[in-house]
C-alpha positions as CSV (number, residue, x, y, z in Angstrom):
1,M,1.1,-11.0,6.4
2,T,0.2,-12.8,9.5
3,F,-3.3,-13.8,10.6
4,E,-4.8,-16.4,12.8
5,V,-7.8,-18.6,12.0
6,R,-9.4,-20.6,14.8
7,V,-12.0,-23.4,14.7
8,D,-14.3,-24.2,17.6
9,T,-15.0,-27.9,17.2
10,A,-17.8,-27.6,19.8
11,S,-19.6,-25.0,17.7
12,P,-22.7,-26.0,15.8
13,V,-21.2,-24.0,12.8
14,P,-19.4,-26.3,10.5
15,P,-15.6,-25.9,10.5
16,Y,-15.4,-25.0,6.8
17,E,-17.9,-22.2,7.5
18,Q,-15.9,-20.9,10.5
19,I,-12.8,-20.7,8.3
20,R,-14.7,-19.1,5.4
21,A,-16.3,-16.5,7.6
22,Q,-13.0,-15.6,9.4
23,L,-11.1,-15.2,6.1
24,S,-13.9,-13.2,4.5
25,E,-13.9,-10.9,7.5
26,L,-10.1,-10.4,7.3
27,I,-10.5,-9.5,3.6
28,D,-13.4,-7.1,4.3
29,Q,-11.5,-5.4,7.1
30,G,-8.5,-5.0,4.8
31,R,-6.2,-7.1,7.0
32,L,-5.8,-9.3,3.9
33,V,-5.4,-7.3,0.8
34,A,-5.4,-7.9,-3.0
35,G,-2.5,-10.2,-3.9
36,D,-2.0,-11.6,-0.4
37,R,-1.5,-15.3,-0.5
38,L,-3.5,-17.6,1.8
39,P,-1.7,-20.6,3.3
40,P,-1.8,-23.7,1.2
41,V,-4.9,-25.9,1.9
42,R,-2.8,-28.7,3.3
43,Q,-0.8,-26.5,5.6
44,L,-3.8,-24.7,7.0
45,A,-5.6,-28.1,7.5
46,A,-2.6,-29.5,9.3
47,D,-2.3,-26.3,11.5
48,L,-6.0,-26.6,12.4
49,G,-6.1,-30.4,12.8
50,L,-8.7,-30.7,10.1
51,A,-9.2,-32.7,6.9
52,V,-7.8,-31.1,3.7
53,G,-11.3,-31.3,2.2
54,T,-12.7,-29.0,5.0
55,V,-10.2,-26.2,4.3
56,G,-10.6,-26.9,0.6
57,R,-14.4,-26.3,0.8
58,A,-13.8,-23.0,2.7
59,Y,-11.4,-21.8,-0.1
60,R,-13.8,-22.9,-2.8
61,E,-16.7,-20.9,-1.2
62,L,-14.4,-17.9,-1.0
63,E,-13.5,-18.3,-4.6
64,A,-17.2,-18.6,-5.6
65,A,-17.8,-15.4,-3.8
66,G,-15.1,-13.7,-5.8
67,K,-12.9,-13.0,-2.7
68,V,-10.0,-15.2,-3.7
69,S,-8.7,-16.9,-6.8
70,S,-6.7,-20.1,-7.0
71,R,-4.1,-21.1,-9.6
72,R,-2.2,-24.3,-9.8
73,G,1.3,-23.4,-8.7
74,G,0.3,-19.8,-7.8
75,G,-1.6,-20.6,-4.7
76,T,-4.8,-18.9,-3.5
77,R,-4.7,-15.1,-3.4
78,V,-7.1,-12.4,-2.4
79,T,-8.6,-10.8,-5.5
80,A,-8.5,-7.1,-6.3
81,E,-12.3,-7.1,-6.5
82,A,-12.5,-8.3,-2.9
83,A,-10.3,-5.5,-1.5
84,P,-12.1,-2.8,0.4
85,R,-12.0,0.7,-1.0
86,P,-9.3,2.9,0.5
87,P,-10.6,5.4,3.0
88,A,-9.6,8.3,0.7
89,E,-11.7,7.0,-2.1
90,L,-14.7,6.5,0.3
91,A,-14.3,10.0,1.6
92,R,-14.3,11.3,-2.0
93,L,-17.5,9.3,-2.8
94,A,-19.2,10.7,0.3
95,A,-18.2,14.2,-0.5
96,D,-19.6,13.8,-4.1
97,Y,-22.9,12.5,-2.7
98,V,-23.2,15.4,-0.2
99,E,-22.5,17.9,-2.9
100,A,-25.0,16.4,-5.3
101,A,-27.7,16.2,-2.6
102,R,-27.1,19.8,-1.6
103,R,-27.4,20.9,-5.3
104,L,-30.9,19.3,-5.1
105,G,-31.7,21.3,-2.0
106,T,-31.7,18.3,0.3
107,A,-31.6,19.1,4.0
108,D,-28.8,17.3,6.0
109,R,-31.4,15.3,8.0
110,D,-32.9,14.0,4.8
111,L,-29.5,13.2,3.4
112,I,-28.6,11.2,6.5
113,A,-31.9,9.5,6.5
114,A,-31.3,8.4,2.9
115,V,-27.9,6.9,3.8
116,Q,-29.5,5.1,6.8
117,R,-32.2,3.6,4.5
118,A,-29.5,2.5,2.1
119,L,-27.6,0.8,4.9
120,A,-30.7,-1.0,6.3
121,P,-30.9,-4.7,5.6
122,Q,-33.5,-5.5,3.0
């Protein structure tokens, strides 16, 4: 597992938030998967030239969001709950939805509109 986290010190976004957002995105994209271990806080802080507390805060926020879990001696690992669903499972769920909608007599355009509404930010 290799990945790169970058921090732009000129950005108005705090460094801990930049780290949190990048790691969260890597998890969401499936580039970091359940069980993958994140670098130790001290190591990542040294690599980025940041204070240990800055990286620690990013990890704590990821843990609060359920994306990682930390254990003394076991490091910080991506949780199973945070892992994206495999494409095959997503395809099965989509097929089940389409089948159920068609049993109700739903036209394809209405089915697509329902998905678009569900995806729209609230």
